[in-house]
N, C-alpha and C positions, 0 to 999 in steps of 0.2 A: 257785844256778841261778835265772835270771830268764826268765819266759815271758810272751809277749804273748797276750792273750785278746781275740778279737773278741766283744764282749759283746752285739752286736745281731743276730747271725745265728741261724738256727733258728726253730722254731715258738714257743718260749717266750722267746726273746730274753734279756734280762738276768736273768730269774728263774733259768733253768738255768745260765747262764754264771757268774753271781755265786755261786749256791749251790754249784756244783761247785768253783769256785775256793777258796771259804772252807773246804770240806771238805779239799781238797788241801793248803792252807796249814796246817791243823791236823795233818794226817798227816805232812807233810814240813817239818820246822823250817827246813831250809836253803833253802826255796823262797820266791821273791817273784814277784809278778805285776803287770803293767800291764793294766788293763781299758780297752779302747778302745771309745768309743761316746758316746751322749748322757748327759752327767753326771747330769741330773735323773732319767732313767730308771734309771740304775745305782744311784744313791743311795737310791732307794726300797727296794732290797733289801739295803742296808747300814745297820745301826743306828749311831747316833752313838757309842755305847759301844764297839762293835766297832772302829770307825775309830780310837778313842783308845787302844785296847789295843795290846799288843806285836804281836799278829797283824795288826792294822790298819795298823801302820807298815810292813808288808811288802806293802801294797797301794798302787798308784799309779793314780789316775784320769786318763785322758787324754781330754779332751773332743773328740769328733769328731761334728759335726752330721749328716753324711751317712750314710744307710743304703742299702745296695745293694738295689735292687728285685729281687724274686724273678723277675720276668719278663725281666730284662736278660740277653741272651745273652753267652757268654764273649767273642765277638769284639767286641761293643759295649763290654764292660768294658775290654778291652785298648785300644780306640781312645780311650775317655774318660780312661784313665790316662796316655796318651802324648801327648795334645794340648797346645797351648800353655797352656790353663787346665784342668789335670787335675781330674777329680772326685775328691774325697777322701771315702771312707767308712770305717767302722770296719774293714772287711775290708782295704781298701788300706793303712790305717795299721798294722794288725797284721802283715801280710805284709812291709810296708816296713821295719818294725823288725828283722825277721830279716835282710833284705837288707843293711841298714846296719850289722849287727853289734851293735845295741843290746840285743838279747835273744838267748837261746839257742835259742828255738823258738817256734812259735805254734800255737794251737788255734782252730778256727772251726767253727761248725755251719751256716755259710752255704752257698750254692749250690756244689755240687761242681765243676761246670764252671768257674765263675768263680774259685774258689779255686785250682784247678789251673792255669788260664790265667795268673792273676796271679803265682802262685808260679814258674811257668816263666819269666815275663818278668822278675820282679824278683829272685828268689833265684837263678835260673839252674839249669842241669843239671850233673850230674857229667860230666866228660869221658869220652866213649866211650859214654854212654847214649843210645840212639836214641829211646826212648820212656819216659816215666815210667809208673809203674804204681801203682794204688791197691790196697792189700792190707789185709785184716782177717781175724781168726780166726772160725771157726764152731765151735759146740759139737760134741763127738764123744763116743763111748764111752770113748775113751782120751785121748791128749794133744790139744791144740788142733791144728786143721788150718787153714792159712792159704791163702786163695784170692786169686789175682791173675791178671788185672786185673779190677777191679770197676766199670769204667765210664769210665776215662780214655781208652781206645783201643777204639773200636767196630770199626775195621778194622785187623787186625793181619797181619803177615807172619810166617813161621816163625821168622826170626831174632829177632823181638821176643819170642816165647814162650821162646826159648832164653835170652835175657837176663833175662826175668822169673824163670826158674828159677834163674839165677845170683844175682840180687838177693834173691829170696825165701828161698833156702836159706841165704845168708849172714846174713840177718836172723834166721832161726830159730836159727842157730848162735850168734849173738851175744846175742840177747835171751832165748832160752829154753834155751840150754845144750845143744842137741841136737848131738852131735858130728858125726854123719853123717846129715843130713836125708834123708828119702825124698821123692822128687819124682815127680809123675805129671801127665799131660795129661788134662783133662776131655774125655770123648768119649761117643758113643752106644753104644759097645761096647768090649770089651777086646781083640777080635781086631785084628790088624795091618791088615787090609784095610778095617776100619770107619772111618767118619767122612769129613769133607771133606778137601780138599787141604791146608788149613791144619794140621789135626790130624795127618795122615799125614806131611807134610813136617817138622813140628816133631818128631814121633816119630823120624824118621830122623836129624835133627840131634842130638837128645838121646842117642839110642842110640850114636852115633859118638863121644860125648865120653868121654875117659879122664882120670883124675886130676883130676876137677872138684870134689872135696870133698863130693859128695852121691851118693846112690844113686838112679838113675833106674829107676822101677818100671813104666814103660809107661803104658797107658791106664787110666783109672778112670771108672766110670759114676756118675751122680748119686746113686744110692742108697747107694753105698759111701763117699761123702764123710764120713758121720757115724760110721763104724766106728773111726776113729782109727788106721788102718793107714798113712796117708800124712801127711806133715808139710806139704808144699807142693803145691798143685794149680794149674797154670797153664792159662789160657784167654784168649780175647779178651774185651774189656770188656763187650760185649753179653751174652754167655753168662754171664759172671761176675756181672753185676749181677742178672740174672734169677734165677740160682741163690741168691744171697745173700738177695734179697727174698723168694723162695719159702721159704727155710729160716726166716726171721724170722716170716713169716706162719704157717707150720706150728707153730712153737714157741708162738706166742700162742694159736692155735686149740686145741692140746693142753691148755694150761694152763686155758683157759676151759671146755673140755669136761669136764675133771676137776672143776673147781669146780662146774659145773652138775650133774654126776653125783652128787656127794656132798652136794648140797643138795636132792635130789629129794624125799625123805621122811624120816620120823623115824629109820628104820633106817640109811639112808645117812648121815644127819648124825651118828649115833652112831659109825658106822664111821670117819667123817671125823675125829672127835675122837680115836679110838684111833690113827689113822695120821697125825695131823697133822705130827709131826716128819719122817716120810718124805716126805710130800707137799710140805712146805715145802722140803725139800732138793731134790726133783725140780724144782719150779718154779724154784728158784734156779739149778740147773744148766742149764736150757734157756732161761733168761731172756736175751733178746738184749741187754738193758742191760749185762750183765756183759762183753759182748764189744765194747762201743762203743769207737771210736777206730781209724780207718783210717789207715795209714801211706801217705804219698805218696813212694814209693821212686823214687830216681833224681834227686831234687833235691839241690842243693848244701847245703841246710840242713834242719832239722827242721820239718816242717809236718804237723799231724795234723788229720784231718777228723772231727768229731763228727757223729753222726746228727742230721738236722734235727729229728726228733721227740724227741730225748733230753731227759730231765728233769735235775735237778741231779745226781742220782746217776750217770746215764749220762755227763754231761759230766765228772764227776770221773774216770771210767775213761778218758776220752779224754785228760785232762791227765796221768793216770798213765802212759799210753802214751807221751806226749811226754817225760815225765821219764825213762823208761827209755831212750828213743832218745838223748836228750842225754847221759845218764850214760854210756852205752856208746859214744858218739861214732859213731852208726850211719852218717851220711853220709860221714864221713871214712874209716871203716873199709871201707865199701862201695867207696869210690873206690880205696882201696889194693888191695882184693881183685880188683876188675875190671881194674885196671892190671896185676896180676900174672898 
């Protein structure tokens, strides 16, 4: 398996991308990667001894001078990539490698809008998919719950949410082994008369489905997302993005508050020592880093978005997500399931 890595995207740039790539190469012996970006910046995070090792021989450096400005809008990115003298950045190069079939998938921590726009333009969409969707898991008391869309589509129609349910349930079936995923629509109440036109109309469409391969469970409220009773929750991108960022912020706040509470005085520090294994396990379970790696569903190839603030460990989880999708041939199998 060969993956393209946009090494210049995200807050930490090559530090996170290179560190996460090396960790993935150590864990997956059959993996090789091409790092796209400024060679000098990338090599600062790769020792000469590592490059000479067997692991290093599975790393290819592809020098790309251009770096996508964070302020560039997706529409500008598209215009610059299709003009007579196209701008070439690490993001363009990594996505282009997928489009040309030189790699099996790519991972980037760059701007979400730019990544989605470029991927739609260069990699293309699966036939029959009206809108792509960004999906990522959130921690729950039970199994993972996947939320989509997370920002690709601010304005949605009911048929789009129906397709999100189809793609999300198929992803959970293939990647997590859930035979009959439970699907719900995110809403402000569980009663059928609650919510806006989008939610009510999507509910009607989903309720009318038969033999769709998943169990539609109706509406779900925000506080129930974390109970683990639902596998796939669909919503428009505006609502989904707010819900995801809120859950990430809440997880960090809880971890920080616990740390502060057990550092307050001598007694609390003693209790902290006694409960350290349980606290460490709790922090790990709610740590957003473990859930890094958002799938861009509906594309004709595998493209995974890493959180812009992810460190090397977080970037590793995004790579691991891409490995799973490539191994399970998610785009191809999504295409087959949607056609059927």
